N, C-alpha and C positions, 0 to 999 in steps of 0.2 A: 590620647588615642586619636588617630586620624579619622576625619569625617569627610563626606564628599558633597556637601552643599554649601552654597554661599551664605554668608551671615547677613541677615537683614538687620536694619537698625530698629531700635525701639521707638515707636511713635505712639503718642498719646492723644493725637488730634481728634480721634473719633469720639462723638458724644456717647456716653455710656448708657447702655440699655438698663432697664429695670433688673434684668437677669444678672448683668455684670455688677450692679450695685448690691444686689442681694448676695452675690458671691463674696464681695468685699466685706460685707458685714459678717459673713461666716469666717472669713480669714481673721478678722479682728477678734471674733469670739475664740477661735483657736489660740491666737496669740495671748489674749488677756488671761485665758484660763489654763494655759500650758497643756493643751490637750495632747499634743505630740509626746511631750515628756510623760504625761500620765499613761499614755498607751504603752510606753516602754516599761513603766513601773507596775502595771497591773499584773495580777496573778496570771501566770502562763504555765498551765499544767503540762504542756508538751515541750517545754524548754526553749532553747534558742533555735530560731530559723535563720540560716546564714545564706546571704547572697553576696556575690562579689560585684562591685560597681566599678567598671572600667573608667579610669579618670579622663576627663576631657581637658583640652587646653583652654586657658582663659584669655587667649590672645585675640579672640573675636567674640562677637555677640552670639548668644544661643539662637539656633535656627530650628526649622521644623524637624530635622533629623534628631537634634538633641531633645526636642520636646517629645518626640515619639519614644526615644529611649527612656527618658525620665518617667513618662506616664506608664510605660510598660512595667518598669521597676516599682513604681508606686502602687500600681494595681495589685501586683503579686504581694508586695509588702503588706498592704492593708488587708488583703484577703487572708494571708497566713496569720496575721495578728488576730483576726476575728476567729480563726480556727483554733486558737489557743496557744500560739507560739509568741515568744518575745522576739521581735524583729529589729535588732540594731541596724540603723541605717546611717552610715558615715560617708560623707562626701570626700572626694579626693581630687587632686589637681595633677595633671601631667605637665611637667615643667621643662623637660629637656628636649633637645634634638633640633633637627633642621627647621621645623616650623618656626621656632623662636629665633634661631640663628639668622634665617632669611629676613625676618622682620627687623632684627638689629642691623643687619647690613644695609637694608633699605633706609632705615631711620638715620644711620650714620653716614649714608651716602658713600659706602665702600663696597667692594666686591672682591671676593676671593680670599684665599688663605694668606697670601702675601700682604694684602692690605690690612687684614686682621692682625697679623703679627707685627706689622709696622705700627699700628695703633697701640698694641699691647694687649696680650691675652687677658690680663687682669681687668683692663677697662672694658674689653668686649664682654667678658662673662658677668661683670657687675652690671653692665647695662642690660644684659639678657635677664639677669635676676630681677631687675627693676621692671621689666616689661612682662614678666611671666603672669602676674596677677592683675593686669591692666583692667580687665572687665569683670573682676570678681563681684563688685556691687551689682552690676547689671545681671550677671548670672543668678545671683542670689534672689534678686527681685523677680526675675522671670520664673525661676524654679519654684519660688514660694507662690507666685500668682497662679501657676498651673496646678497648685494643690499638692505638690509633691512634698512629703515629709522626709526630711533628711537633716542630719547634723552637720551644719556648716561650721559651727564654732570650733569643733575638734577635727577639722579636715586634715587629712594627710597630704603631703606634697612629695613628689618623687625627688625633689632637690634637697630634702631634709637629710641631715647626716645620718639619722637613724635609719631612714629608708635605704640610703646608699650602703650603709654597713650591712644590712640584711642582704642586699644584692651581692656584696662581696662574699658574704658567708655562702650564698648559693653557688657562686663560682668556685669557691674553695671546695665545696662538697663535690662538684663536678670534677674538679681536678683530682681529688682523692680517688675518685672512681676511674681515673685514667681517660676521661672523656674530652679533655682540652688538649689542643695541639696547635702549633704554629706551622704555617705552610705558605708557599707562594702558589697562588691560584689565579686563574682568570675569572674576574668577577664583573658584574654590571657595576659601572662606575660613573659618577657624575663629575665631569671635569670642572664645572663651575664650583660645586660644593667640595670637590676634591675628596670624595669619600665613596666607599662602596655602597651600593643600594641593594637591599635584599630583593630577590625575585618576587617574594610575597608582597613586598611593598609596591612593586610595579603593578602586579596583578590586582592588588587591593582596590586601588582607585582608578582602575582601567587606564593606566598611563601609556598604553600603546596607542600610537597615532599612525594613520595611514599617510605616508609621505612618498614623494617621487624621488628616487635616487637614480644614479647612473651606474650601470654595471658595465664592466669592461672585459674584453677578451685580450689577454696579454701574450705576446710571443716570448717564451723563455728559450734562449738559444743553448742547445746542447754543445758542450765542448767537442771539438772535432777529434777523430782518431779513436773513438771508443767503440768496442765491439759489443753487439747485443743480438739476441735471438740466434737464428740459424744463418750464420755467415754475414750478418748485417754489420755496417759500420757507419758511425756518424761522420758526415762530411762538414764542409764549412757552413752550410745554410740549413741545418736541421733544427726545427723548433718544436717544442711542446706548447700547446695553447692552453693556458689556464684562464679560469673565469672567476670573477669576484664582484660582489656588490659593495665592497668597501675599498675603493681605490686608494684611500688614504693610508691603508695598512701595507701597501706594497713596498715602501722603503724598509719595512721590517721583515720582509720575506727571507726565510732561511732554508726552505725546503719546498718541494712539491710532492704530492701524494697521488698514487694510482692504486687501483684494485688489482691484486695479483692474478685474479681469475677473470678479469674483464678483458675482452678483445679490443685491440686498438688498431687503427688504420693510419698509414702514412700516405699522404697525397699531396698533389700540387694543384694550385689554381692555374688554369690554362694561361700560359704566357708569363708565369711568375716562377722563378727557379727555386724558391724556398720549398723545402720539404716540411710539411706540417703534420704533427701527430695529435690525434684526438681519439676518444673512444669510438668504436665503430658505430654504436647505436646513436651517437650524437651527430654523425656526419650530415645527415639530412637536415637537421635543425641548425647546425653551425654554418653550413655552407649553402644554405637555402638561396636559390637565385644565382649561384655561381657555377661556372663550368669547371669541373674538376677532373683530374686524372689520378686514379688509384695506383700507387706504387707498390705498397705492401698492405695486404689485408690479413696477414697471418701473425700479427704481433700480439703476444700475451703481455698482460701487465707485468708478469714476473720477469719478462725479458728486459723491461725498462728499469727495474730496481737497481740502484747503485750508480746509475749514470749521473754525471756532474753537468751542471749548466752554469752559464755566466749569470752573475747576480743581476736582477732586474734594475736595481739602483746600486751604484758602486760606492756609496758614502762610507760603508763599513768594510770595504774590500781589503784595506791595508791595516786594519786594527789587529794587532798581534794577540790581544787577549782572547779573541774568539777561537773556539775550537775549530780550526780549519778542516780537520779531517772529516767531520760529518756535516759541514755546512754546504748549502746549495747543491743538494743531491736529491735523487728520486727515491721515495720510500713507499712501502705498502701501508695502506690504512684501511681498516674494515669499514670506515664511515664513507668511503668514496662510492658514489652511485653514478648512474648515467641518466637519472630522471631530469636533472637540469644541468646546465653547464656543459663541460667538455669531457668529463671523466678524469680530468687532471686538475687537482685541487691545490690552490695557492696556500701555503702554510706560513703564518706569522705567529709563532708561539706566544708572543707577549699579548696577543689580542684575540685569542680564540681558545675555548676550553678543549676542543678536540686537538687543536694544534699543539697546545701545551702538553697534553697527554702523550702525543706522538713524540714530541721533543724530549720529554723525560724518559720515555722508553728507549730511545736511541741516542741519548746524549747529544741531541742537536742543540746548538746554542740558540738563544733567543735575543733578539735585538729590540730594545725598548726605545724606539725613535720618537716617542711622544712623551712630553713632560707631564707631570701630574695635573697641571692646569689645562691640559688638552691642546697644547701647541706643539708643533714640530720642534725637535731638539736642535741644538746648535750644529750637530754633525750633519743634519739634513740641510746643507748650506743653501740650496735653492729656495727652501721654504721655511727656514728657521723662524720661529716666533709666530707663525700663522696657525690659527685654530683649525684643527682637523675636522671638527663637526660643529660649527658655530650655530647657535640658536637662531640667529637672525638670517642666515643663509647656509643651510646645512650642506649644499652642493658645492660651495665655493672652493674648498680645498680639493675635492675630487676633480673639479674642472681643471685646476692647475696641474694635478698629477697626470690627467689624461693628455693635456697639451704637451707635457714633457715626454710622455710615452710616444706620442705621435711624432714629435720632433726628432726622437732618437730611434725611430724605426721599430718600436716595440709594441705599438698598438695594432691589433688585428681588427677589432670592431668594438663599438660601444652601442648601448641601447638603454632607453629609460625603462625603469621598472617601478611599479607601485607596490609597496610592501608595508607591513605593520612593524613599526619601529618603537622601541621603548624610550620613554622620556622620564626625566626626574620628576617624581610625584610632587615635588615642592617648587622647583624653579623652572620646570618644563624644558630644561636643556636636554638635547639628545644625548643618550647615554653611550658610553664606549664600553667595550669588553676589554678589560685591562688587567694585566698581571701585576699583582702586588702582594707583599707579605701580609698575612692576616692571621687572626686567631679564630679557631673553629671549635664548635662542639661536634663530636663524632656522633651524628644521628644514626649512622648505619648500625652501630653497636647496640642501640636501644630501640630500633625501629619495631622489632617484634613485640616488645613490651608496650610501646605506644599503641599499636594496633589492638593488642589484647585488652589494655585498660580502657580503650575507647568504647569497647562493647557495652560497658555499664551505663553509658550516657543515653538519656532520652532526648531526642532532638525534635524541635518543632520549627519548620516542617520536617517530617521524618526522613524524607529522601536524602537530606544532607548527610545523615549519619553514614550510610553506605555509599554515598556519592561523593560530593565535593570534599568533605572532611577526610574521609578514608583515602581518597585519591591524593589529597595533600600530603598525608603521612606516607603513603606508599612511594610517592615520587620525590619525597623530600631529600635534598642534598644535605651535606653537612652544613651546619649553621654558622655563618660568618658573624661573630659577635663583636669584632673590633671595628671602630669607625675612626677615620682620620679627621676628627673634628675637635671641638673645644667645650661646648656647653652640654655636658652629660656626665653621668657617673664615670669616673676614671677607671680604666682597667687596673686592677691591683696587682700588676706584674712588674717586677724589677729585674733588670738584666745587668750582669757584670761585664767587664771588658773581655772576659774570657768566654762569654756567651752563656753562662749559667743563668738559670731563671729562679727567682724567689717569688713565691706567691704569698699574698697577705689576705687573710680572711676576716679580719675585724680590726677595730681601732686599737684594742689592746695588743693584738698581734703586731700591728704597725709600730706601736710604741716599743715593744720588746725587741724589734729588729732594727729600729732607727739608730743611726750612728749617734753616739753620745760623747760628751766632752769629758766625762769622768769627774766633773765638779760636784761638790756637795755644798748645798746652800742652807744658810740659816737667816731667817728674817726676824727682826726685833723692832718692837714699837718703843719709842722713847719712854722714859719714866714719867711719872705724874708731873705735869707742868701747871703753871699758874692759870693758864687759860682753861685747863680742865676743872680746876676748883671754882673759877669764876663762871664757868659754863658760857664762855664766849668763844667766838671763832678767833683763829689766829693764823690766817693763811696769807697775809701780806708778806712780801719779801723782807720788809723792815720790822718784822714782829719783835716784840720786846719781852715775851714771856719766857722766864727761866724755869728750870726744874724746881720743884718744891723740895724741901728737906726730905719729905716722904719719898718723892720721886728719886732723889739721889740714893736713898737707902734701897729702893726697889731695884735700881740698876746694879748697885754694888752686890746685892744678894743674887740677882739673876745671872750676873756674869760668871759666877762660880761654875755654872753648868757648862761654860765654854772653855774652861781651863784645859780639859783633856781633848778638846776638839781640833787642836792644831790649826787654828784659823790662819790662813795665808793672806787674805785680803779683806779689807773692810771698805764698803761703799756706803756713804751716809748722805742724808739730806743736808742742805746748807742752812737750815733753820737753827735758831739759837738753842732750842731744847734738844734737838738731835745732835748738835755740836757738843753740848755739855754731856749728853749721854755717851757719845763717842770718847770724850776725854776721860770719863770715869773708866770705861772699858780698857782704854789704852793704858791707864795707870795700873789697874788691877792685874791685867795679864801681861803687863810690860810689852805692849805691842809696838813695833817700830813705826814711826810716823810716815816713812816713805811708802808703806803699804796701805795707807789710809787715803782714800780718794773721795772727794766731795763731788756729788753729781746732782745737778739741778733737776734732773728728771725724777728724783726721789722726794721732792718737796710735797707739802700738804696740798690737798685739793683746794683750789682757789674759790672762795665763796663770793667773789665779786663785790658787789655793793654791801654785802654783809661781812666782809673780810675781818673786821674787828668788833662786830656787834654780837648780841646775844644769839646763842645757838638756836633758841626757840624761834627766832624770826626766820631762820632758814627752814626749820620744820614747817612753820606756818606757810611760808612761800610755796613749798611743794604741795602741801595739802590744799591750799586755797586755789591754786592754779591747776590742780589735778595733773601734776607732772611727776615723772619718775626721776629719781636721782641718777639713774643710769644714763639717760640721754637728755635730761633737762638741766638747765643751769640758770641761776640768777644773772642779772645784767653784769657783764664784765667778768663772769666767773666761768668755772669749768664744770662739765658733767663728769660722772664717773668714767664714762667711756673715753673722755679726753685724757684723763689721768691714766687710764688703761693703755692708751696708745703710747704714752711716753715711757711708762714703766715696762711695757711689753718690748718696746724698742731697746730699752736698757738691758733687760735680761737676755734677749736674744744676742745682743751685741757682745756682752761680756762672756756669754757661753761659747761664742765662736772664738773669742780672743784668748781665753784661758782654758787649759786642760788640767784635770786632776788636781784642782785646787779646792780648799775649804774656804768658802766665801761667806762673810757676814754682811747683811744689808740692814742698815738702821734707818727707819723711816717713820711714817705716821699711820694712824688708824685707817683712814680711807685709802691711803696709798697702798697699804698692805692688802686691803680688800680688792683693789684694782689689780694688784700684782698677782694674787691668787686667781683672779678671774682670767688674767692673761695667760698664765702658765698652764691653766687647765682648759683654755680655749672655750670659755663659757659664753653663752649668749645672754641676752637681757634677763629672761625669766630665770635661768639658772643662777645668774649672778645675784639677783635680788632675793633669792631664797636663803636668807641669812641663817635660819635655824638649821636647815639641812647642811649647809656648807661650813658653818662655824668659822668664817673667814675673819671676823673682827677680833683683834688681839687686845688684851688688857694692857695697861701701862707696864712697860718693861718685860712683857711676855715675849718669849723666844719660841719660834717654831722652825723645825727643820723640814726641808722639802727637797725632793729630787726634781730636777728639771729635764724634761724630754722635749726637744723641738717638735712642734705640731704644725701641720698645714693650717694656715690661718689667713683670714682676710685682713683688711686694714684696721679693723676694730679688734684684732687679736681674738676673734671668735673662730673656733674650730670650723674649718671649711675643707671638705674633701675634694673640692673641684680643682680643675686646672685654673691657674698655673701654680696654686699653692701646694698641691700635692707633688708637683714636679720638683719642688725644692728639697723634698725629703730624701736623704741618702740612707740606704740600708747597709748593714754589714752582716756577714755570716760569722760563724765561730772562728774562722781564720782571719777575720778582720778585712776580708776582701769586700770592696765597696760595690754597691748595686745602684743603678739609676733607673728611675721609672721609665718604662716605654711610653711614648707620648699618646697612644690611642685611647679613645674612650669606648664605653660599652654601648652596643646597639640598644637603642631605647626600647625595643621590643623585649629585651631581656628584663629591663626594669618593669615594664608593664606586666610581663608574665610572672614577675616576682611579687606583684601587688598583694596576692592573698595573704602572704606572711609578712612582707616588708612593711605593710601599713601598720602592723602591730609590733614592729621591731623584733620579730622572732628570729633567732632563738635567744636574743640578749635580754628580752623582757617577755612577759606573757608566755611563760614556759608551757602553759597548758593550752596554748593556741591550737595545736593540732587536734587535741581531744575535743575542744569546744567549737572550732571554726573550720574544720576540714573534713570532707569536701563541702563545697557550697551546695545548697539545695537547688540553687537556681542562678542563672546568669542570662543576660539579654543584651545583644548588640546587633548592629546591622550586618547584613549578610557578608560583606567584604571581610569582616573580622574572622570569618571561618578559616581563612588562610593566614591570618596574622594573630590577633590577640588570643582567640580560642586555641589556635594551634600552639603558639609559643607557651601559653600558660599550661597547656596539657603536657608539653615536652618537659618543662621544668618540674611540674608536680609529679609526673610519672617517674622522673629520675630521682627526685629527692624523697618522695613519700610513697612511691610505688602504687599510686592510685590516680584515677582521673580526677581533675580538680572540681568538676561539676557533675551533679546528678541530672539536672535538666537544663537544656540550652534552648532558649527562644531566640530565633533569628529573624529579624525584620528585614523587609525590603527597603528600597530607596524611594524617597518621596521626590517626584519630579514636578515640574511646573504643569499647569493645566494643559499647555500645548505639547507636553511630552518631552520638553527640553529640560536640561539641568536648570535648577533654580538659579537665577542670576540677578543680582541687584542692579547691574548696569542695564539689563534688558527689561527690568521692572515687570517680570512675568509671574509674580506671585504676590499675594496680599501679606502685608506685615502682620505677624502673629498678634501683635498688640491691638491692631484694628479688629481682628476677629474676637479677641478676648472681650473687647468693649461692645461689639455689636451683638454677639450671640452668647457670650459667657464662655468660660473654659470647659464646663462639663460637656457641651456639645462637641467641641473640638476633641476632647479626650475620647468621648464615645465613638466619634467618627473614626479616629485613628485605631482604636481597639477593635472595631468591628469590620474593618476593611481588609482586603487581601494583603496589605503590607505586613500584617501579622503572620502571614504564611510564607514570608520571604520573597513575596512578589513585589515588583515595582508598581507604584501607582502614580497616576496624574492627579495632583491635588485638586480637590473640588470644593470651592467655597459653597456652592449650591448644596452639596451633600451635608456640609456642616449646618447650613440653614435648615435643611429638611429635618435633621435630627433635633435641632433646637425646637422646631415646631411640633414634630411628631412625638418626641419623647419628653424633653425638658418642659416645654410650655404646656403640653397636654397633661403631664403629671402635676404640674403646678395648678392647673385648672381644677383637677380632681380634688387636690388638697384644699383649694379655695372654696369649693362647693361644700366639702365636709365641714370646714370651719364656719360656714354660714349657719349650719344647722346643728353644730356641735352642742351637746349638752354637757357642761362642765361637771355635773353631778353624776354622769353616767359611769358606772363601774364596768371595767372590762372583765367580763366573765368568760374567759377564753375556753373554759371547759364545757360550756353549755353548747348544745347542738341547735343549730337553726334548722327549721323544717322547710324554709323557703328554698325552692330549687335554684334560684339565682345565687343565693348565698352559698349553697353547697357547690354550685358550679364554679364560682370565682375562687373558692377555697381549693377546689380540686385543681383549677388552673394554676393557683399559687404553688401547690405541691409540684405540679409539673414543671413550673418555672424553677423552683428550688433545685429539683433533681437535675434539670438541664444545665443550669448555671454551675452547680457543684461539679457535675461530670466534666464540663469544659475546663474549669479551673484546676481540677485534680489532674487533668491531662496536660496542663499548661497550654491549652488551646484557648487563648483568650477570645478570639473571634467566635469560636464555637460557644463560649459562655455567654457572649453578648447577643447572640443571634435571636433567642426567643424573647428578648426584652421588649422590643418595639410592638410585637404582636400582642403581648400580654397587656401592655399599657393601652393599646388600642381597644382590646376586649374590655378592659376595666372602664375605660372612658365611654366608648361608643355603644357598648352593649350592657354591661352590668350597671353602670351608674345611670345611664339613660333609662333603663327599665326599672331601676330602683329609686329614681328621683322622688317620685311621689311618696313612696314609703318613708324615705328619709325626711322629707318635708313634713310628713304627718307624724313624725316622732317615733317611727318603728325602732324599738330598742335593738332588735336583732340585726336589722339592716345597718344601723350605726356601728354596732359592735363589729360586724363583719368588715365594713369599710375601714374602720379604725385598725383592726387587726391586719388587714391586707396592706394598708399604707405603711404601718410600722415595719412589717416584714419586708416590704418593697424598699423601704429606706435602708434596711440592712443589706439587702441584695445589691442595691445600687451604690452602696458606700465605696467599694473599691474603684468603681468606674466613674461615677459622677458624685464625688465626695461632697460637693457644695449643695446640690439639690437634696442629697440624702440627709445631710445635716440640717438643712432648712426644714424638711419634713419632721425630722426627729425633734427639733427644738420646739416646733409648734404642737406636737402631739404628746411629748413625753409627760408622764405623770410623776408624782413625788417619789415613787419607788424605782423609777428608771435611772439608768446611769446618765451621767452628765452629757455625753456625746454618743452619737451612733457609732463612732469609731472606737468606742470602748466596749461595744456590744460584741456578742458572739454571732457567728454566721448562723442563719436560720436553719432549723431542721424541719422536716416535713410535718404537716399539720394533723396527720391522722391520729396523733396521740390525744387530740382534743375533739376531732370530728370523725365519726365513723359512718361512712356510707359508700355505696358502690361507685367508686371514683371513675373507673374507665367507662362504665355505662352512662354516667352523667355526661362525660365529654362527648361520647358518641351521640347521645340523644340531643344534646345542645347543638352539635354540629348539624344534625338533621333539621332542627328548628331553624337555625340561621340560613340553611340552604333553602328551606321552604319560604322563609321570610323574603329572601333575596328574589326567589322566583315570583312570589306574590307581588312584591314591589315592581318587578318588571312587568307583570301582568297589568297592574294599575297604570303604570306609565304608558303601556301599549294602548290601554283604553282611555288614557287622558283623564284619569280621575285622581284627585289629590288624596293623600292619606287621611286628611282630616274629615273626609267624607265617609261616614260609615257605610258598609255594604253588608248584605244579608249573610253570605256564606262563602266558604272556600272549600273546595274538594281536593283531597290529597290522595295521590295514587302511590302504592308500594310502601307506605309508612304507616305505623300505628304507634301513637305516643300516649303517655299518661295524661290525665287531665291538667296537671300542673304545667306541662309543656304546651298543651293545647291552649291554655289561658295566655301564655306568652305570645303565641302566634296570633291569637285573636286581638290582643292588645296592640301588638306591633303593626298588624295589617289593618286594624280597625274593622274587623268583621264580627258579625254576631254569632256565627256558628261555624264549626269545623266538621266536615264529613269525610270519613276515610273510606277508601276503596269503593267509590261509587261514581258513576258518570251519569249526570242528569240529562234530561232532554231539553236543555235550554236552547233557545234560538241562538245562532251565531252572533247576532247583534247584542245578546244579553250575556255573553260569556267571553272570557279571555283565557285561552287554553295554551299553556306552555309545556305540555307533555306530562309533567308530574304534578302540576297543580291546575285547577280549574276555578277561576274566580267568577262569581255571579256579579255581573256589573249592572244589574237592574237596580235603579234607585227609586224606591217608593217615596211617597210624600213624607212618611214618618222618618225615613232615613235622610231625606233632604233636609228636614227640619233640624235633625240632630247635627248634620253637617254644618248648617248655618250657625248653630249654637257654638260649635267648636271653633269656627272662624272668628266668632265674636270673642271667645275666650282668648284666642291668640292675639287679637287686636288690643284687648285690654292689657294683657301681659306685656306686649311690646311698648305700650304707652307707659306702664310702670317702669320698665327698664330705661326708657328714653328720658324720663324725668329724674332718674337716679334713686328710685326707692329701693330699700333693702327688702329681703324676703319677709321680714318681721313687721314692716310698716303696714298698719291697718288703714284702709281708705274707705271713702264713700263715693258712689258713682252718681253722676247726674247725666241722664241720657235723654236725648231728644230723638223720637222716631215715630212712625205711624202705628196704627192699631195692630197690624200684622207683626211688626217688630216687637211691640209690647207683649203680644201673646207668646212670641218666641221666648222672650226673657222670662216672663212669668212661669212658663212651663219648666224652665231649667233654673229658676231663681236660686233655690237652696244650694244646688251644686255650684252655680256660678259664684255666689257669695263666698263659698268655701275655697274654691280654687284660686280666685283673685284676691283673697283676703280682704273682702269688703264687708262693712258693717250694715250697709243699707243701699238701696237704689231709689233715686228720685227721678220721676219722669217729668221733665220740663225743659223749656227752651234754654239753650246755653251757647257759649261761644267756643266750645271745645273742638276737638279734632274730629273730622268727618271720616267715617269708614263705610265703604260700600261692600255688602255681602249679597251676592246674587242680585236680586232686584230690590233689596232692602237697603235703606240708608240710616246710619246711626251717627248722631253727633254726641260725642262722649267727652265729659270733663271729669277729671279725678280730683277729689278733695281729700286732703290728708287730715 
């Protein structure tokens, strides 16, 4: 599926932060303990949750757009798993189409279909296959690093035969419903890629570019002697002036169109004898600045219809095959207007949709004067072989045409115009509108159902549902599903020479319709030979091992089953044991020697250096070297696939050569294995499944088989791609032959079939629809509204009569910080891996999930925002966890059912409830940015308010405070798990107890806490909001007065609020005041107060208050020293302090409290060489002893 950003390279040059290292440890934990697998296996009471994952290309490295999509899908997947669903998550790869083909052409230094076919389609598609998965390892590395859980090992690929077969089935179902048809239409067409391009593909990646073109006004000369209007007649010099912005189409002109109800004027330019006809409304615009004479101003468009004119170019004038009766005449068309141009429209039916419609209506011939490669055809002798709209200079052909017109007196005027012009979304070549035969899905027949089914979908953002998506359906043309290319699913349509069509909807259907030789085949392994008894290899050409007596008897007995088989031909290996087997058969059934043929392609698999050694050595060789017999071989030997190639060549050759024969093949064990692999088109895994396939024959065992030619690659593996499928000829019941039409399927049909094709429905997983349709959720970037979302909806609505998705999350586009498209060459964005290493993945994930891009809006990527989230959410949360771990009591039991009376505990639990409700509400609406919105403020509240106000309680061992913080952190880990899975897991692993599940990602989504705690929740939040507002005003008042918070003050007066004592205590502690007074205004002097309207702070500092303030400064100084020398909160110290008598009195007054707070056992007053601290006018020299 196409994306619209440039792929950055993976860089690991940035030094890893501690956050990044912590995340990598979590990754290792997940891997070592199979946590993803366990999440899929855990009990899921709600059953399966299905989402469809649009497959990306692996031809470039993953970029921010891919990261955004992957994180979105991971967030929803993790959330739904925690809600009780099983959420299978399977990766897929988009393998086909122009993106790969263009890479191949560039790699092979070729361009265009001619060069591809000269190289060989087989070489081209095999190189494409080799390039498809170029960056799989890098993708897996990045996707794993961003924390996305997805099954890579069982990924589906759109190039797999199983996937293609399901696509064929879907087309077959559409055909049964009468929705497929072939028609010649004018389509957007890339002349370099030589294939039509869907309008949705052009719109998807904004492939319109403003270019400057040359528009021309052309004089089309009416043939003389023609009557028109009221007594008017054409003379020698009467011209209609047509206008076009595509001069290169003029050689293909076959008509001009007018509006029958439009008024036209015939006039002359002063001094020029030519009579010129244009729409009356266009006169002022067309003849601006020219002096004119009006001759007739009463001409109706209907008067002009049927008039003939001289062809603008005469290259096709004498071609007899054209319908001359209706060519180069004037016709009415409803699409003619006078808004631009002259009201006389140039018609080239091969290059315009309206033109083609007019031509079909009136049987006007069309001239295709441009070759499929975008060059003028040989008939256009003056310009043959010149590109009509070259990428390198799109005006060049127009300039040549204009010069020709001028030289031949047919140019009236030219002017430059700037207009928006479509370009190929892959090679950036200007597109042409070009008539060509194509296959279509009739969208008009099903449009009402599409609109009806779409009503059931929930869209985020919601405006897309009734806006862009609905508009896409309403204006949708019939879907062009054929492409004139190579590397894609082939259209399963075959056509006979009489024009009849045969549709194929499965591999079995293909086999049943394939032309067959009528031959019947029997394969036989030789009888027991001496090498079988000796258990030695015998694969050298000069082998000496005869049949044993037992072996001879085996053959004699086995051949009896062939007596009534009427064998016509015998093909045998040239080895001694097969020769002896053949001779016994010849004798028993009296078979003529001339019908026995020895073929070296049927000999035993060559074991190389082990050719005549013990078989066990061969087994040991493969085991010790971890090789598969399918494609591995000892030195000088063959692999099974080598044998498969020669026996495959053999069977296909004799099947072509002989018809209606009974043929016996006598060969060896491994050769039979390879033969059955070849005739069934098996790949490596299928071939090596011995038990299932039962391909190994016993000595002298005979097996009958029917052979049907299959499309296959050089390894004789089934391959439905071109050119292999092109070689398959079908026949009908009357033996009329059909050859495949060469087109391939639009890759959007493949992508739209992904929901069922990934599971090979309906050929396997017959309960797929019941279990996996529709999807609960899908997410892609906004351009997919017109493409993948639309096409998947079309296919599902037709096949299953339902919308394919219940919820659609549509993301915007990530632009560079400067607002431009991310570009590696401009170096305008940071490498994702640098961000992973600097800030960790969680910060990037949370940034993407919380920004407007999740509402379908484009964003300018901001590394600063990632850094802010790293600091404000991830690091802050880690700091809270680190504090808890410092004071954690391992013996503390988590008594979740007990109620804490502390107002801070009650408040943070209420805030947790609020967070759970808010995040759950957002996630249930699939509004991920809404779900993430309250997280930052909660973590800020937890860290800067709850923890700061509860720090002393926790330090002092308050059990309820520890329980509350523990409970909040564990639930926060669950809430963060979908968004920041690494940080969440880190918290869980550090906090989980013996009864907890192994990983937070095996947990359930949190429910509200009221089942454990019962208190007035909303009132608590309201009161705490008042407290914090008062505190903020109080701090502002202190700042205004220039008084530090460590300096106690006497009182704070609060107006308009009345709070309970528990809240009052919080305010007193936070503002460091002794007393709170409500609803009173004191008579303090202005110098002793700081009044901010709702609070009044008493700023008078008494000696007692001053003393206490100094004490608090001393505590801060000691705590800073403890931190500076790296002490832990549990390290007990002793203090040596040198100060004067006033300082000693200060310390002695608060000694008990000081010792407790700084965790000191004693204080000694004596001289020391410690750190000097000044507090007010006091000096303290302090040394800490541990």
